[in-house]
N, C-alpha and C positions, 0 to 999 in steps of 0.2 A: 504495500500501500505505499508508501514512502518514496518507492519509486516512481508508481504511475497513477495512482490517489484513485484507484477502483478497488470495487471488490463486490461480489458476488453474495446474497441475499441467507445462500446459504452456509457460505463459508464464517458469515457475521453468527447464525446460527451455531454452529459449531463450536465458536468460541466459546460463545453463551450456555452451552453444555459443560461447559469445566463446572468444576467446585464450587471454584468462586464467585458465580454468577448463577448458579444454580434456581434460587431464588426470583426472576428475574424472565427464567426462561418460560413461567405458566402466560407472560403477558408481553413475549417478543413481537408479536404481529401491532401490538398499540406501540409499544416501543420504537420496532422502528418508522411507523407512522409519522410519530413526534417528532424523529430526528430527519425526515423529510420536510416536516409541516415548520420547523426550524431550522432549515435550508444549512444544515450539517450533511446530508449525504442528497443527494442530487440522483433522479433516474436518469440512463443514459438510453434519449428515446430511439426506436427502430423503424423501420418502416420497410415493405413488404417493395422492393421495384421493381412490380410488378403494374402492382393496385396501388398505392401509397398509404395504403394502411396501417397503424400502428401495428406490430410486433408486441409480442408480450414482455415485458421487461427484465434482462438478466443482468444488468452490471449497473453497478452505483459509483458515482460518481463522491470521494471524499475529499476536496480541498485539505481540509485543514490535516491530513496526515501526512501531507508532501514537505520534505524537502529540501529537494533541489531544487537548487536559483532558476531561474532562464539562464542557459548559455545558447540560445541560438540566436543567428545574426536577422531573425525576425523585423526589427524594432528599425536597424538599423538601412534593412533592405527595401522592406517593403512600406513602413511607414513614412512614406518621405513627401516635402512638402507640397509635389507638384498633385500628389493622389491623398491626402491625407487633412481631416479637422482633428481639434482636440483640443478638449476642457479638463479642469481640474473640480475634482469637488475636497476643499479646502477643510481640514481640522484645527479646531486648536489645539495646542500643543505642540510636541516634537516630533509625534509618533502616533501610531494608529494605533490603539490594541489590535494583534493579529486577527482575534476573535470573529471583529468586526468585518475585513474585508474577504474573511473567508468566508461569510454567509453569503457574502456577496457575491463570489466568486459561485458562489455553488445555486445563488439564485438565476442568476445569468444562464447555469449552463441548465438550470430546466428549461430557459426559454431559448434559448440558440441553438446550434451544432457545434460540437466542437472542433477547431482546424486542426488541418495537418498542413506543415510545414517541411517539404523535404523528408516526409518517413517519419517526422514524430508528430506528436500530438502538442500542441501547445499551452500544457497543464501545467503553471510552476508551481513553486511556492511564491504568492502575491500575483501572480500573473495567468492570464486567460485569456488567449486569440479563438474568438467564435466568428461562424458562418453567418451572417444574415440571410445572405440570399445570395445569388450565382455574381452580383456585382457590386454587395458590401461586405466587408468585414470589419470586425471592432476589437479592440484590444483593450483589458481593462488591468491595471496595473497600479502597485504602492509602491510612492515613493516617499520617503517621509512622512510628512504630513499630509500629504496628498493621495487622492484614487486617481490615476489618471484613464481618460477615455478618451480612446482614439478611433476615428470613424475614417476607413478605407474605399476609396473605389478601388476597382480594379485599371481602369485608365487613368479617369484626371477627377481630381474631390470639387470640378465645376459638374460633372453630374452626376454627384452625390442629391440625391433625392433628399428634399427637406422636410417631406411627411417621414419619410423612416427617418433622417436625425432627430425631427423632434420628438417623435415616438420613442426613441432609444434612448434620450436626455431625461423624457417624463417615467420612465420604467427605473433606469435608474435613480434617478432621486427620489422616486417615492417608496422605494426598496430599501435605500438606505434610511430614509426618515422611521420606516417601520423597525428596522436593526437597529435603531441609534433609540427609537424609545421601550423597543423591548428591554435594553439594559439597561434604561435606566430605571424601568418600573423594576427590577431583580434588585436594585438598590435601596427601593424604596425611595426611591428619589423623586417627586412630583415631574409629571413631563411639562417641559414647560413651551414654551409656543414658539423660542428661540430654538433652530436646528443647531448642534453642535458642530454645522460644519457650513459653506457658502459656495457660491460656483463660481469658476473665474474661467475666461476663455481665454485661449495663444495666439497669439500671433503665427503666422507660418511657417516660424521656425521652431516653433515650441520651445521658446526661451522667455517672453514677455506673456501675463496673464494677468487679463485687468477682471476685476470684480462684477458680477452682473447688474450690483445696485447702480455700479456710473454708465453700464452700458443701459440698462432700462430707461434711466431719465431721457434721452437721447437731445442732452441739454448741450454737449460741448463733443468735440473728435475725438475720437479713442484713436489716435493711430501710436504707435509705439515707435521706440527709438530706430527700429528698422525701417519703416517708413509704411506699415501694415496695417488699414483699417479696418481694426478687429470687430468692428460693428457689422460689417459685410459677413463676415464668420457667426455671430452670433443670432444675425436673421436665418440664418442655415437650421441652427440647434433650436429656433425658436418659430416658424411657421406660425400664422395665422391661421385660423382657421374661418375662412370666407370661402373658401371655394366652391361655387355648386354646380359648379360643370367641366369636362376634362380640359384640359390646355389644349390652344388650336392645334399647337404640332403635336398631339399627342396621335399614334398613331392606333390607339385603341384594340382593344384581346377581338380575336377574330373570333366570329361566330359559332364554330365548331367545337371551341372554349366555352363559350360564354353561353350554353343550353346545356353542360354539362355537372354534376353534382359535383361539392367539391372532394379531395379524401380526404381521411386523415389530417396525413404530410401536409396539405394545402392551408386547413384550420390551424393546426400547432404553428405555421408558419408565420399565419399572420397574424396571430393574436400580440403577438410583442409589437406588432406594427400600428396598434389601434390606438395606443395612450391611453389619456382621458377620459378615453369618447365612449366608454363602453354602454353608460345610460342610454345618449341619443343613439346609437346604433343598436340596443334593444329597440328599442321605437321602432326606428324603420324597418326593422327584420318582422318585426308584428310580434314581439313578445309583449305578456300584460306587463301592468307596472309593477302588479304582484309576485311574478316571475324575477321580475329584476330586480328587485327590492332584497330577495332572499337570494338572489346569486353575489348581491351583493354584500348580504351581511352573513354567508359562507363564504367567502373569499375574502373578506376585511382585510383593504391593505394593497390586494395585491392584483394590480393592473392584470398581469397578463394571464393570471387565474381567472380574474375577473372576465377576460374577454374571450377567452376559450370556451368557460361556461354558458357566455352567450350564443357563439357561432353554434357550438354542440348540440343544444338545446332548440335551436333554428333548426336547423340539420335533420333532426330528429323528427318533427313538427313536417309531416307529411300535406297538410289542408291545401299549402303552396307548393310547388314542385321546390325545391331548393337549392336553385341553380346558381354559377356563378355572373348571368345576369344581374339576376336581383341580389346581388353581395355586392354585384361592380355598383348601382344606383343607390345601395344605401351609403356607400363608401363615396359617391361624390354629396349625399344631401346630409352629412356630417362634415363637410369642407375637406373630408381625408382627400380626392380626388383619385381615379384611378390608377395611378401610376404605381405604390404601393404590391396595390393587387396583381399588375402588369408584371412587377418584378418579381413576385412567387412565380406565378404561373406562366413562366417560360417555360420554354424547355418543354413544357409538359404534354403527354400524348393522348390526346384527345381520344382516340379509338379506346384505348386503355380507359379512363374513364368511363365511355360509354359501355363497355364488356362490363366493367363494374357494378357499374349501375341498373346492367338488364337483369345480371345472376338474383341483384337485391329485388328488384320488380315482382322476378318471377316467384320469389319466394312469397313478399308480401301478396302475392294473386293465390297463394296457393295455401297462404297461412293457417286459416280457419279451418281447412281440412285438415292439415298435416296438426295444429293444437290437439282437434277434439275426438280423431279419427284413429290414432298410430300409437300402438306401446313399444317406447324405443328401448328396451332394458337389450332385447339379442341386436340393437343399432350402435348400442353403445358399444356393445362385444366388440361388433363388426369394426366399428372406429379406433377403440384403443388399438386392434391388434394392427392397423395401419397406419398408428402412432399420430393423428390428425388429433385426438385429444389424448389429454391428463389423468394421471390416477386423481389427480385436484381438481380436474373438470368436470370428472364423473361425480366424483365426491358433491362439489358444488351443486351441479344438476340434483342428484338426488336426495338434497337434504330439503328439497319440495315435497309436500307429503301429498300433492296429489298431482295427475297425471297431467292436466295439460299445464302446469306451469313446469314441470320438467322440460314439455316439448317446449315451452317457450324458452328456457333458458339454452337447450339444445339450438335452437333456431337463430338464439344471439351471438352465438358462438358461430354458429356457418356463415353470417353473414358480417362478420367481426374478420372472422381470417381467410374467406375468398376459399382459394385453389388452396392445396390439396382436399381441404375439409368441403368444400363443396360435391365434390365428384363422390369422393366415400360414402357423403352420406345420400347422396342418387343411387348408386351401388349396393348401399345398404337397404333400403327402400324397397329396391328390384327382388334382391335375394331373401327377404321378410315378410311376404304378401301384399307389398304396397305398389305393382305392378305401374298402377295408375295416374298413382301423383310423381311416380320416378319419371314415367314420360311426360308428362308436363314440364319436368324441373329440366329433362336430360337436353332441351337445344340450348337453352342459355348456359350451359358448360362451356358451350365450345367457343368463346367471346374469348376465354380466359386461358393463359398457356397452363396448361395441368403442373409443368414443374414448379416447385415451391422456389423461393427465392429469399434469400439475405440481403441485407443492405449493402451497397456498395463498400469496400474496402475501407472507404473515409470515415464511414461513419459506425465503423464495425470494431469492436471491444476486443473481449478475449475469443480464442479460436474456438471455432463450431466444436471442435474435439474433444473439446473439456468436458461434453457431459461422457458421464460414465457408460464404458459398451456394455456392460453388465445389463444395466437399468435395460437398454433399449433390446439386447438381443429377449431378454424377458416379456417385454411387452411384443414382439412381434411373435411371440407363443402363447400369447392370453389366450386367443378361444381354444385354441388346442389344451390348455392347461385347463380352463376353468369346466370342459367338455367330457375329457379323458381322467382324471385323476379322482379317486375315492381318499378324502383326506385325512383322516382319520389316524395314520400311520406317521404321516407326514407333519403331522401338526406337532406329536408326541415328541418325536427327533425332534422337532424344531426347539418346542418349549426346553427338552431334556437341554439340549445345549443354549439355553438362552438369548435365542433369536426371538422368540415370542415369551408372552408372560403367560399365566393362568388365566389373567383376566382376558387377554387376547382370545385363546381359545375358546372363552364362553363367547367374545362374540362373533367372532368365527361361527360355532354353532346356534347362534339365533337366527341362521337363514333359514329361509323357509324351506327350499330344498337344496339339494347338492350344490346346482351351477350357482345360487347367491352364495353357499359356505365357501365358494372356489374363488368365486369371487371377491366375499370380504379377508381370506387369504392373500390371492394377490394384492389387492388395496395397501395389506399390509408390507407385504412382502417390496413392493416399490417403491417402500419405504427406506427399507433399511439397505444397510452397508452392503458391500462385497464381501461380506464375511458372510450375512445371512444367506445372498444367493449360494454362494459353495456351498451351504448347510442345506438348503434346498435341493442343489444340485442332486449332495451323497441322500437325503430324505428318498430321491427318487429310485437310486441305486442299489439301493436295499431291497426295494422289489423288482423282481427279475421282467415285472410287467412293464416296469416304466424304465427300464433304462434305456431302450431307443429314444425315449422323450426324450431325457436327460441328454443324450449326444449331439442330440438335435438342439437342442437351447444352447448349449454349450459352441456349438459348431455354427451356429444363424450369423451369414453373413450381415453385417453392417457398413451399409455405404453413405456416399458424403449427403446423398439425398435422403436418406434414413433421419439422419442429425440433423439435417438442417429443418423436416418437415417437424424433428418432435421440439426444433428448439423452437417454431413459433406460438408453441403451446403451455412453455412453460412460463411457473409465475415467479 
């Protein structure tokens, strides 16, 4: 962690299993959520490169654990006066307590994508480089009592979109306010109206900084000793919200993109660019005042989270088709214009968006029949065997007592994951007596590639091969295990080897039939370590009837496609 600043949730849970931390283990999910809420850890977002849909979170950033300082030449080579604007959040005193910038960096990682430069991730102690879109990057770093913000354009600072600059500044300023107020409250200090920092804007050489109060007065010319009028830079960072139509020179977003529904990735990238306009945006998108107030209360003083909640709530409501065209008009109406939206959807493939939309629409057309008419137990067995749902997914689905609620939960997963979950689900329907529904869904599946795709190397964290192979081998034989074995002697062996407890044995026996008991056993084995897997194989081999099954499981081939498929459903 001190080298790359990353950790997986399962690794942290293993640390907490040590004797010193046993007392907090029962509350591990809550504690982990609090670490995210307090900007101590941050999710590394990943997307399916075919559909733009979110992939489940695997890795988490932990900036406070980094000790390595920035030793790249990114600042000198990329943050040049010709391409970069800069400002500083200046704190009282001579240094900033490390916890504050660490939390700010963590919050930034939840808003934007960590940038790579010459094969290295730009995350160091007190330093982070992030990609806003294909044209804009930002750097946040600490120098003495200043937190510096650099906004870099790929070609020229004259092409920096003012709406993007303004939104980035607003997000960071409000985040710093929130973090500062938190620390004031922890020391029983009454939150003051005066912030512990102020904003200063730099000249093109990043040497002279003028305080915002002086620039905002507009009474005197703010020219530094190098002859730069810093007011010009200040105006880019503080775009007035008055634009009600696109700029005359704007070429616009193509119609085939405008008529599509935005993907998860598009909405996630837009959220930090909206700034303080979330209430107005919600109204323009048709959300009720009650819904917007609820979002504000839920995500208090977290601009990006508020904006994200507004966007996803709007997309979920299909009263009016939630297209990018609707989003564009809303952005124009709130004074943001369409430029930042255009930057985000640049190079998006409309055919992919339409294919994803077609799958979603086809499921929704058949949703009532699926929810009301099918029994999914065997379909879940089929999907487990093909790795498109995990043991956690199955547990989450089956915790609902009513069949229709279980079916809805499964549909939510299929819609979210797209391929290959969609095709495997359709095959499961056909295999277990629902051919007519499968036929209705089948034609939609041809629009999207069936090969599972992970994020590009730029956004990828740890290697895809870090998931235990023994668990993949076991899950690929899920259906064979639950249908072929008699569990009693196997469970006895596992209890004798302390892989399972006596209470585990009772839970397994609570199943209503042999297959359900075997499902309970598999659910437990998929959560055990490799020793548990090996003891299970030993238990199978103790009975000559199951020796071939043990060999089959042990020799099951695991491909990169298997790993990629299973990674899409990890939690």
